[in-house]
N, C-alpha and C positions, 0 to 999 in steps of 0.2 A: 623764196619760191624756186624749187627745182625746175631744171629745162630738160626734156627728154627728146630723143633722137627717135622718131617714129617714122619709119620706111621711106627717108629721104628727106625729113623736115625736123627742124629743131623747132618744138613746141613747147610752151609753160607745160608743167604738169597738169593743172586741171583742165587743159584741154586736149589732153592726151586720149585718143581714142583707136579702136578698132571695129571695122564692119563686122556687122551680126553675121555675115557667111563665112568667118575665117574660120579655119579648122582647128584651129586652137580653142575657141571657144565652142565649137560643135562636137567636136570629138577628142580633144585633147591632144591633139597632134600638134606637138611643139617641142623644143629642146632649149636650154638655157644654161648658161654660165654664171655664177656670183663669185666676184673678186671684191677685194679691197682696197686701198691705197695706204702707204704708208710715207710719211713725207708729201702728201699730195699727190704719190705715183703709183698708178696701179703695179701691184706685186703679181709678177708670173704672168703676165698678160699674155704672152706668147703660148705658155702651157696652156692656160686656161681656154684660148681660143682653138687650139690643136684638140684639146678634149672635146669641144663644143662640135667640131667638125667629125669627130669621132662617134659622138653621139648622134647627131644626122644621119650618118653612114649607116648606123645601126637602124634606124627605124625607117631608113627609106626615103628622109625628107633631102630633097633637093636645096642645094646652096646656091645663090647666086654670085656670093662676094668671095674674092679670096681674103686669107690670113690678113695680108697688109692692108688690104680694105678697111677690114673690120677693126684693125687696131688703129687704123687712122680715125675713124668713126668713133671710138671710143675716147681717143684723145681729145677729141675737137668737143665731145659732148662733156667731158671732164672740164675743159677750158670755159665753158659757158655756165659752171656751177662753183660757188664760192666756199663750200664747206671745207672746214679743216682738214678732215678725213671723210671718206665716203664709201660707202658699197656701190658696186657696179654690177648691175642685173643686165646679161646681154640674152635675148631672147629672139628664137628665129621661129616663126610660126608657120603651120601649112599652108597659110596663104588661102584665098577665096577658093569656093567650090561650088558650082552652079546646082548640083544636086544633094549639097551638104552632104558629101560623102567622099567624092573622089578628087585627090590631089590635081590640080593643075598645074603644078610646079612653077608657080607664082609665090614664094615665101614673101613673108614680111620680115624685115629686121627692126628690131626695138632695142634703145640702149637707155635703162632707166637709173637714174644716179639718186641717191638720199644719204642724208647724213649718216654715220657710222654709229651704229647704237652703244652706250656703254655698257657694259657687262658688269655685275658686280664684282667687286674685289675679293669678296670672301669665296669665290668659287676657287681663286688661284689661291688664295691665303689656307683656306681649311679645306678644300676639295667638295666633290658633289656627290649626289647620290643619282644613279642611273637605274632603270628596270631592263629587265629582259623580256622578250616576246616572240613568240614563235609566227614570224612574217617573212616573206620572202621578197626581195625587189621584183617587181614585174621584169624589168629587163635589165639583168646585171650589167654594169660597165655603161650604160646610158643614161645621161641626165635629162629624163622627160619632165615635162609640167605634171605628169601624173604621179600627186602626192598625198592622195587618199588613204593609203596604206601609213603613210608616215604621219598624216594628220591626226587619225585615229589613235596609233601609238602614243604620240605625244600628248594628246590630252589624257590618257590612261597614265602617262608617267606624270603628267601635273597633278592628277588625283592622288597619287602615292609620293608626292612631294618630292619629285625626280626632276632634273632637267633634260634629261635624253632617255631613248628607249633603244637597246641595242637587238637586231634582227637574230634571231635563231633559227637555225634551220629545224626540219623534222627530226633529222640525225643526230640532234644535239651540238653542231658546230656555230659558234658566234662569227658572226659577218662583219658586221659594221653596225653604225647608228643611223638615225634617220636621216641626221643632216651632219655625221662625222665619222672619223675612222677610227677603229679602236686598237690601242697596242698595250700589252703586258708585261712586265719583268718578271721572271722566273729567276730567282736570286740576281745574278748580274746580266743575264741574258733579255735581250728586247726581242720579243715576237709581235708579228702581225698578222692577219689572215692576208690572202694573196688572190683567193680565187673567188668568183662570184660576188664579186665588190664593186663599189664605184672607186677607183683610187684618186685619193684628194690629191691637191696640188700642196696643202700643209704636211700630208703624209707623207709626200716626195721629199718635202725639206727637210722633216724630221728624221727621215732614213739616211740622208747625206749627212745631217750633224750627226747623228748615232754612230754612224760606221766607224770612226776612230776611237770611238768611247767605249763601246761595248761589243759582244758578240750579239749579231743580229740574225734573226731568222724570221721568214715568209714563209707562213705553212698555215695550216688549218689549226683553230684551236676550240677546245670542247667547251662546255660551259661548265664542266668539273674542273679544268684547268684555269677557267676565268676565276671561280669562286676561290682557288688556292694561290693565285697568283699573289707575289709580295707587294706588286705595285700597278696600278691600273691608270691610263688615262686615254682620254680622246681628245682628237684634234679637228680643225675645221677653220675656215675661211675667217669667220668672224671671231670663233671661239680662240682661236691660237691653240695652245695645249693646256688642256685643262685636266688637274689631277680628278681620280674617282677614286672615292675611300668608302663607296658603299654602293653593293650591286644588290638588288632587292632587298631582303632583310639580313645579310649579311656584309659584315665589316671585312674591308681589304686591308691586309696587314695589320699596320698600328692602327688604321682608322685615320691617319695623318697623311698628307701628301710626302711620299717618301725622296731620299735622299737622290736615287737616280732621276727620278722624275724633275725634281729642283735643278739638277744640271743641265736636264735638256731644256727647261725653262728658261735658264738664263742663256743657254747657246741661241736658242730661238729670239730672244730679246735682241741680243747681237746681232745676228744674222739681220733683221729687219730692220735695225739702227743703221747697218752699212747701206741697205738698200735705199734708205731715206735721206742718209748723210745728216741726222739728226739723233736725238736718243729718246726716243720715244719707246714706251714698254706696250707689248701687245693688249688687246682690249681687256681692262681691269687686272692686267698682272703688274705686280710690283717689280721696281729694277731688280735686278740679279743681285744686287749689294745688300738689299732688303730681304730677297727671297731666302737667302742663305742664312738670315739673324735667327 
């Protein structure tokens, strides 16, 4: 059974709870981060905490802990759990409110640890389908717990046999997925949206890995350009790098994961292996030697 950190205490998961007057419950006033471990070690913990701090700042949520203090709490929480690989969800809530509306600047810190889910290997071998949906993130750049638009979009994706939904603005710009960032290859040039998105930590890693291999552009991508792309993929904390071979009812490129995408998949596998000092593949992903077969 998992052990959580709940506002100063380590408690069994089944005993974890929040008071009913917490603004996270009453008004959805909270921010969070999700990261995973490789070799039992949190991947880019500092970067995730920096983004958590930025999210809190954007919505006016007071933080009572320094980044080193939160990093220490995450490390100690992981040490109390025995999962081979884990997800770590860090949540800062708005805390109590006497009138059920006004923040009292008494936030609560939660660290929840769970086993890393195993994603289907065929996602990485054969690629996946995604859909597009005209929806915009409520507060771009802030990772709040308001996931109502994402939940609705993902349910529509599942009904259409897709694994993700991409947000499209009213003027036809493709931004990101509900829980992922978007990349497209136009020939050998890699492009990814850069404004009005939540910049992912895995996205950052991919940009670093791609820089010496391909021309890289951070710019707007229209939905028409998405459909015409030679290769498409999405990235995320749990997903790693997932090739996209169909968007709505249109095949991308050859309808199979492309050579450039596979090259970046192999580079990401090598990067995470260096982090863990072992040789695991990202979730569901085959080792580089098999990916090129």
